[in-house]
N, C-alpha and C positions, 0 to 999 in steps of 0.2 A: 434584673436582666434587661438589657437594652432592646427596644422594639425594632423589629426588622421592617424596613419600609417596603412599600409595594414595588418600588423601582428595583430594589435589591432582589426581591423575589423573582421579578421578571428576568433580571440579568442571570440569576442562577438557573432558571428554567431554560433560558436560551442556551446557556453553557452546556447543560445536560443534553439538550436536543442535539447540539453540535457534536458533542462527544459520541452520542449514540449514532448519529449520522456518519461521522468519520469512521467509527468502528465498523459499522455495517459496510461502508464503502471499501475499507481495507480488506475485510473478510471476503467481500464480493470479488475484489481484484485478485486476492490470493487464490480463491476458488477458480476464477476465470483463467488464471495463469496455469493452474494444474490441469484444468480441462483442456486448455489449448494444447498442452503436450499430448494428451490423448488424441485430439483431433488430427494431429500430424501422423499418427500411426496408420500405415497402409493396410496391414493385415487386419481384417474385420474381427477375427477371434480375439486377437491381442488388444484391439481397440475396445471391444466390449468389456474385456477383463479389466482394462485400465479404468473405464468409467465406473464399473462395479466396485472396484477397490476404493476409489475416491468417494463414491456415493455412500458406501457403508461407513468409511472412516468419518465422513462429515455428517452422517445420518441425514442425508438430504435426498429424498425420493425423486425430486425433479431431475437429478442427474441420471437416475435410472432410465428416464425417458429417452436418453440418447442411445441406449443399448438396442441393437437391432435384433439380436437373437431373442425370441420370445421367452424361451425357458430361462435364460440368464436374466432377462429383465424381471421375470416373475420372482426369481430367487433374490434379486436385489431388493424388490419391494418387500418381500417376505422377511428378509433379515433385518431391514430397517424398521418394519412394523413391529417385530419382536423386540428389537433394541429399545425402541421408543414406547413400546406398549400402546401402540396407536392402531386400533382396529380399522380406522377409516382408510389407512394406506392399503389395506388388503383389497379394497373396492377398486383399486386401479388395475387389478389383475382381471383379465378378460375370461380365461377358461376356468371352469368350476374346479378342476383338479388342483390347479395352482392356488385358487382362492381358498379351498378347503385346507390345503397345506399351510397357508398363511394364518388362517383362523386358529389352527392347531398350535402353531408357534406362539401366537399372541396369548392364547388361552393358558398355555403353560407358563409363559413369562408373567402373566398377571394372576395365575392360579385361579382363573375365573371359569367356573363350570358352565355358566350361561353361554359363553362364546362357543363351546363345543356344540351346543344345540344348533348353531348356524351351519355346521358342516353337513353337506348333503350325502356324501359317500359314507355308508354305514361303517365300513371297516376303519376309515379314517376317524370317524366319530368315536368308535370304540377305543382307538389308540389315544385319542384326546382325553377321554374319560380316565383311561388307565394311567396316563402320565400325570394328570392333575391329581388323581387320587393318591398316587405315590408321592408326589410333591407335598401334598397336604397331609399325608399319612392318615387318610380318612377312608376306611375300607367300605363304608356305606356307599361311596361313589362307584365302587366296583360293581355294585348291583345293576348299574345302568349299562354295563358292557354286555352286548348280545353274544359275541363270539365266546364260546365256553372256555376254550384253552387260554384265551387272553384274560378272561375273568378270573380263572384259577391263578394265572400268573400274577395278576393284580393283587389278589388276596395273599399270595405267597410273599411277595415283596414287602407288603405292609406288615404282615405277621412277623417277618424276620426283623424289619426295622424297629417295630414296637416290642419285639420279643414276647409276642402274645400267641401261644399255641391255639387258643380258642378260635382265632381267625382262620387257622388252617382247616378247621372242621367244616367251613363253608365250601371247601374245594371238592368238586365232584369226582375228578379223575384220581384214582387211588395212588398211582405213581407220583403224580404231582403233589398230592396230599402228604405222602411219605417224604418227598423232597422238602416240603414246607416244614414238617416236624423236625427234620434233620437240621435245617438252617436255623430254626429257633433254638433247638437243643444246644447247638454249637455256640450260638450268640450268647445264650444264658449260661452255658457250661452246666446244663441240667440234664443228667443222665436219664431221669425218669421220663423225659419227653421222648427219648429214643424208643422206649417201650411201646409207644403209640404206633410205631411203624410196623406195618404188616409184613412187608418183604424182608426175609431174614438177612439177605445179602446187604441190603441198604441199612438194616438195623445194625449189623456188624460195623458197617462203614461209619455209622453215627457214633457208635461206641469208640471207634478209633479217633474220630475227630474230637470228641469231648475229652477222651483220655489225653490226647496230645495238648489240647487247649489247657487242661488242668495239670498236665504232667503227672498223671496219676496212674501208676502201673497196675493197681488193683482192678481198674476198669478193663484193662486188656484181658484179664482172666475171664471176663464175662463173654468174650467173643468165642463163638462155636467153631468157626472156620480157622484151622491152624495157620494157614498162610496169612490171613488177615491179622491174626493174633501176633504173628511174627512181625508184620509190618508195623503194628501198634508198638511193640517193644522197640523196634528200630527207630521209629519217629521220636519216641520219648528219649531214647538213648542219645540221639543226635541233638535234640533240643537241650538236653541237660549236659551234653558232652561227657557222658559217663559210659566208658566201654564195658563196665561190669554188667550193665543192663543187656548188652549184646549177647552175653552168655545164655540168656533165657531163650534166645531164638533157636528153633529146631532146624530150620532149613540152612544148610551150610553156605549156599551161595549168598543168601541174604545176610547171614551172620558175618561172612567175610567182608561184604560191602559195608556193613555197620562199623566194623573195626577200621576199615580203610578210611571211611569218611570222617570218623572222629579223629583218627591219627592225623589226617591232613589238616583238619580244623585246628587241632592243638599243636600241630607240627612236632609230634612226639613219635619218633620212629620205633620206640619200644612197643607201641600198640600194634604196629605192623607185624610183629613177631607172632601175634595170635592168629594171623590169616593162614589158612591151610593151602589155598590155591597159589602155586608158585608165581604164576603170571601176575595175579593181583597183588601178591606180596611184594614182588619186584617193583611193580608200578607205584606202590605205596612208598617204598624206600626211595625210589628215584625222585618222586615228587618232593619229599621232605628234604632230601639231599640238596636239591636245587633251591628250594625255598629258604633253607638255612645256610646255603652256600658252604656246605660241609662235605668234601669229597670222601671222607672216611666212612660215611654212611653207605656210599656206593659199594664198599667191600662186602656188604651183607647180601648183595644180589647173588642169585644161585648160578648164573652162567656168565662167562667172560664177555660175550657180546653185550649183554645187558649192562655189565659193569662199565664197559667202554663208553657206551652211549650216556650212561649216568655221569661219567667224568666230563664228557662233552657238555652236558647240560649245566653242570656246576661251573665249568670253565667259562662258559658263555655268561652265566649269571654274575660271576665275579670279574669277568673280563681279564682273566688271568691265564695266559697261555702256558704257564709252567704246569698247570694241572693236566694239560694235554699229554705231557710226558708219561703219565700213568697209563695211558691207553696202549693196549698191546697190539691191536690190529693196526697195521700201517695205513691202510685205507681210511679207517675211521680217525686215526691220529691226524692224517693230512687234512681231513675235513674240519677237524677241531681247530687246527692252526689257521685254516682258510677263513673260517667264520670270525675268529677273533681278530685276525689281521685286517679283514674288511671293516669290521666294526670300529677298530682303533686307527685304521689307515696307517698301519705300521709295516713298512717293507721288511724290517728285520725278521718279522715272524714268518713272512713268505719264504725266507731263505731256509727255514726249518723243514719245509715241505719237500718230500722225496719224489713223489709222483710228478712228472713233468706237466701233465695236463692240469692238475690242481695248482701247481706253481704258476703256470701261465695265467689261469683264472685269477689268481691272487694279484699278480703284477698288473694285469689288464684292468682289474676292478679298481685298484688304487690309482693307477694312471688316469683312468677316466674320471674318478672322483676328484682328483687334484688337477686334472687337465694339464698333466706334465708328461710331455713326449719322452723325456730322458728316462723315465721309468721303463718304457717299452724296450729300451736298449738292453735291459737285464734278461730279456727273453732270448733263449738260445736258438730255437727253431725259427728260421727266417719267415716262413709263411705265417706263423702265429704272431711274430713281431710286426709283420705288415698289417695283420688284422688289428693289432693294438694301435698302430699309427692311424688307421682308418677310423677307429672308434673316436679318437680325439679330434681329428681333423673334421 
């Protein structure tokens, strides 16, 4: 291997220094150019915002110094301190509230409990402990939290994340403890944990959540409250898209809703037949007719007006004005033609409209869309024709 001379080393070092110097100079000039744009802004709020955006993007706290609004300046320092995980930047903040907020952000970013100790405000210190504990999934840190509800929340979040119900035992408030057990039970899909819950209503909710997570109907049978049992059956039926499970529901309103939702999901109008309430049954048919673009499904609706609007929906979905011919009500038929004519910008469809007002709307809409004055000439009423001209001019 050839020996490198001292002269070569010096040349290489000088070259590196020049590259670093030029790189720094270019970076400075780019920064200077961006900051100069902010300097030209007259509105102080916008100017501060401009400085803040550049400072955070460049992670350069010296740019924050240019911000006049003290709160925004503090936020600027805080966000950069957290991004760089540099606690010393927090010392630039003058007021203690802002400094505490900054310490909390950096503590979370570094997952460093010792930084929380620097916070003077006890509530903020508690929040710092809670966030670091959750981030590290270390429930022993929760013991440091003084505010009881936050301490309980801290235990609950970690218990759920670690799927460890024994951590829930540390919670003092019974309602929060029950909530913790439910969260762990659902996460683990472990029904036995639900039995630890004292409140019966919450216990039933826990059974529902676990039953749905496991898609296990037998768990629903354990629920004492009939309404919650029905909800359990419905949720599993929808998850499995199995309408036969809806048959187990006692409440008719919920049973109908179960059939309707599965029919829509599967786009199977035969499931709508099981619905007892006429209004919900018609809604089910109408939805599927439109989704499948099949006007024959509309014939199953129980009243003529419903059928007519169903045809309109299918006609719009297919962009096929011939389906409008099936509509019996002339008013609804005209609306059907109008909607498709406007969508397709097809004047020939406007000619099918009988009502003069709808026909005018049709011509006027297409004339405006096409910016074509000659279309206005098709309007018979002179005043409406003039309105059409004005719309385009």
